[in-house]
C-alpha positions in Angstrom: -4.9 -22.3 1.8 -2.3 -24.7 0.6 0.7 -22.6 -0.7 1.6 -25.0 -3.5 -1.9 -24.9 -4.7 -2.8 -23.4 -7.9 -3.4 -19.7 -7.3 -5.2 -16.8 -8.9 -4.7 -13.0 -8.9 -7.9 -11.4 -8.7 -7.8 -7.7 -8.9 -10.8 -4.8 -9.0 -10.5 -1.2 -10.3 -13.5 1.1 -10.1 -13.6 4.7 -11.7 -15.9 7.5 -12.4 -15.1 10.4 -15.3 -11.5 8.4 -15.7 -10.8 9.1 -12.0 -9.8 6.0 -9.5 -12.6 5.5 -6.9 -11.8 2.0 -5.7 -9.4 -1.0 -6.0 -9.0 -4.2 -4.1 -6.5 -7.2 -4.9 -6.0 -10.7 -3.6 -4.5 -14.2 -4.3 -6.9 -17.0 -3.7 -7.5 -20.8 -4.6 -9.6 -21.6 -7.8 -12.5 -22.2 -5.5 -12.4 -18.9 -3.9 -12.4 -16.8 -7.2 -15.7 -16.1 -7.5 -16.6 -15.1 -3.8 -13.6 -12.9 -4.2 -14.8 -11.2 -7.2 -18.3 -10.7 -5.7 -16.8 -9.3 -2.6 -14.9 -6.8 -4.8 -18.0 -5.9 -7.0 -19.7 -5.2 -3.8 -17.1 -2.6 -2.5 -16.9 -1.0 -5.8 -20.6 -0.4 -6.0 -20.6 1.6 -2.9 -18.7 4.2 -4.6 -21.4 4.6 -7.5 -18.7 3.8 -10.2 -19.3 4.3 -14.2 -17.0 1.7 -14.9 -15.7 -1.4 -12.9 -13.1 -4.0 -14.4 -12.1 -7.2 -12.6 -9.3 -9.2 -13.8 -8.3 -12.7 -13.0 -5.0 -14.3 -13.7 -3.6 -17.7 -12.8 0.0 -16.9 -11.0 3.2 -18.6 -11.7 3.7 -21.0 -8.8 7.5 -21.1 -9.5 7.9 -17.4 -9.1 5.8 -17.4 -5.8 7.3 -15.2 -2.9 6.2 -15.7 0.7 6.6 -13.2 3.6 5.6 -11.6 6.9 3.6 -8.7 7.8 5.6 -6.1 9.4 5.2 -5.2 13.2 2.6 -2.5 13.6 3.2 0.4 15.7 0.3 2.8 16.5 1.7 6.4 16.7 -0.1 9.0 18.6 -0.1 12.6 17.1 -2.3 15.7 17.9 -2.7 17.0 14.3 -1.9 16.8 10.7 1.2 19.0 11.1 2.4 16.6 13.9 1.5 13.7 11.9 3.5 15.0 8.7 6.6 15.8 10.9 6.7 12.4 12.4 6.5 10.8 8.9 9.4 13.0 7.9 11.1 11.8 11.0 10.5 8.2 10.4 11.4 8.2 6.9 15.0 9.7 7.7 15.4 7.3 10.3 15.0 4.4 7.5 17.7 6.0 5.5 15.7 8.4 3.3 17.1 12.0 2.9 15.1 14.8 4.5 15.1 16.3 0.9 13.6 13.1 -0.7 11.0 12.8 2.1 10.0 16.3 2.1 9.6 16.2 -1.9 7.3 13.0 -1.8 5.3 14.3 0.9 4.6 17.6 -0.7 3.9 16.0 -3.9 1.1 13.6 -2.4 -0.3 16.6 -0.7 -0.6 18.7 -3.8 -1.4 15.9 -6.1 1.4 14.0 -7.4 0.0 13.4 -11.3 1.4 15.9 -13.6 -2.2 17.7 -13.6 -2.2 17.9 -10.1 -4.5 15.0 -9.4 -4.2 11.7 -7.7 -2.0 9.0 -9.3 -3.5 5.8 -9.9 -0.3 4.1 -8.8 2.7 4.9 -6.7 5.7 7.4 -7.2 9.4 5.7 -7.1 11.7 8.2 -5.4 15.4 7.9 -5.1 16.1 8.1 -1.3 19.0 10.6 -1.5 18.1 12.9 -4.4 14.5 12.8 -4.3 14.4 12.5 -7.9 11.0 10.5 -9.1 12.0 7.5 -11.2 8.7 6.0 -12.2 8.4 5.8 -16.2 4.9 7.4 -16.5 4.2 10.1 -13.5 0.3 9.7 -14.4 0.2 6.1 -13.8 2.9 5.6 -11.6 3.9 2.1 -10.3 1.0 -0.6 -9.4 1.5 -3.1 -7.0 -0.1 -6.0 -8.0 -0.5 -9.8 -7.5 -0.3 -10.1 -3.9 -2.5 -11.4 -1.0 -2.7 -13.4 2.3 -3.6 -16.8 3.2 -7.2 -17.4 4.6 -5.8 -18.5 8.0 -3.2 -15.6 8.3 -6.0 -13.2 7.2 -8.4 -14.4 10.1 -5.4 -14.1 12.6 -4.6 -10.7 11.4 -8.1 -9.4 11.6 -8.6 -10.7 15.1 -5.2 -9.0 16.2 -6.2 -5.9 14.8 -9.7 -6.1 16.3 -8.2 -6.3 19.6 -6.7 -2.8 18.9 -9.8 -1.4 17.5 -8.4 -1.2 14.0 -11.6 -2.8 12.1 -11.2 -1.0 8.9 -10.6 -3.2 6.0 -7.9 -0.7 4.9 -5.6 -1.3 7.8 -5.3 -4.8 6.8 -5.0 -4.5 3.3 -2.4 -1.9 3.6 -0.2 -3.9 5.8 -0.3 -6.9 3.1 0.4 -4.4 0.4 3.5 -2.8 2.4 4.8 -6.3 3.1 5.3 -6.8 -0.8 6.5 -3.4 -1.1 9.3 -3.7 1.4 10.4 -7.3 0.1 11.0 -5.7 -3.3 14.8 -5.0 -4.6 16.2 -1.8 -3.4 13.0 -0.4 -1.7 14.0 0.8 1.9 10.7 2.6 2.8 7.2 3.7 1.8 5.1 6.7 2.7 1.3 6.6 1.9 -1.9 8.0 2.8 -5.5 7.4 1.2 -7.2 9.5 -1.3 -10.6 8.8 0.7 -11.9 12.2 1.9 -13.3 10.3 5.0 -9.8 8.6 6.1 -7.0 10.7 7.5 -4.6 7.8 8.6 -1.6 6.8 6.7 1.7 5.3 7.5 5.3 5.0 7.0 6.8 1.4 6.6 10.4 0.5 6.2 12.7 -2.3 6.5 14.2 -1.2 9.4 11.2 0.0 11.5 8.3 -1.8 10.5 4.8 -0.2 9.8 4.1 3.1 11.8 0.4 4.0 11.5 0.0 7.7 11.7 -3.9 8.7 12.6 -3.6 12.2 10.8 -1.7 12.6 7.7 -4.2 14.7 6.3 -7.4 16.8 7.0 -10.9 15.2 6.9 -12.5 16.0 3.6 -9.2 16.3 1.7 -9.4 14.0 -1.6 -5.9 14.1 -2.3 -3.5 11.1 -1.5 -1.0 8.7 -2.7 2.1 6.5 -2.2 5.9 7.0 -2.5 8.4 4.0 -2.5 11.7 5.1 -1.7 14.5 3.2 -3.4 18.3 3.1 -2.1 20.1 6.1 -3.5 21.5 5.3 -7.0 19.5 2.2 -7.6 17.9 0.9 -11.2 14.1 1.0 -10.5 13.8 -1.7 -13.2 14.0 -4.7 -10.9 11.7 -3.2 -8.3 9.1 -2.3 -10.8 8.9 -6.0 -12.2 8.9 -7.4 -8.7 5.9 -4.8 -7.5 4.1 -5.4 -10.8 4.6 -9.0 -11.6 5.8 -11.2 -8.9 3.2 -13.2 -6.9 3.8 -12.4 -3.2 1.6 -14.4 -0.3 1.7 -13.2 3.4 1.9 -16.3 5.7 2.8 -14.9 9.0 1.5 -11.8 11.1 3.6 -9.3 13.1 3.0 -7.5 16.3 1.1 -4.7 17.2 2.3 -2.0 19.5 0.7 1.1 20.8 2.6 4.4 21.7 1.7 6.3 24.7 0.2 9.8 23.9 
């Protein structure tokens, strides 16, 4: 992929009974739009959706930001309680108060939307007070218009496969977190999936990189979500604009480190 070529944002969202089932995102060349959309549709159909939307937009080349994947550390924890404690500890190391970290973790575990369901987007959390800052607590903040160059994607998948990380979620989460950490005022992120068959999650931060935690919820639990922590007292408007509107392309991979049990 030539970075100064015209790029398109391709985004998929699948739902059933107005509940989010699956999503995908990429930045691709014009010649790759069709294949990217087909790949996303095939993924959507594995979830038996009632509704699928695919959105394609040309991105503003002048606004394009490029970046690097964080270094990935593979944590070793014995159970969900240990995984969540490790997440809280890592967030505190990144500058998030224990109050804010714990409030976000409890909200994700319980269902962070006002009705107790899973949010489609992420919470924005003041890293000091723990106050939620997103304008709509049902929708949250959606990270869009991000992707990875073709060559970097191949390098990343090869590196992850060497550590037995072959699930597409790992690469996609690394790319998304790279954009999140590039946003103004964002200092850290907490995430785990709402997929009941996927228990892993992560803490990512500017200071500590990307820590993958294999157990952040129990198998069969369909609750999950994201929290982006903003430096205490920050105005969320610039972060929201960057996360939702600014095109971001990963051009370099990081390293992988494995902790001893």
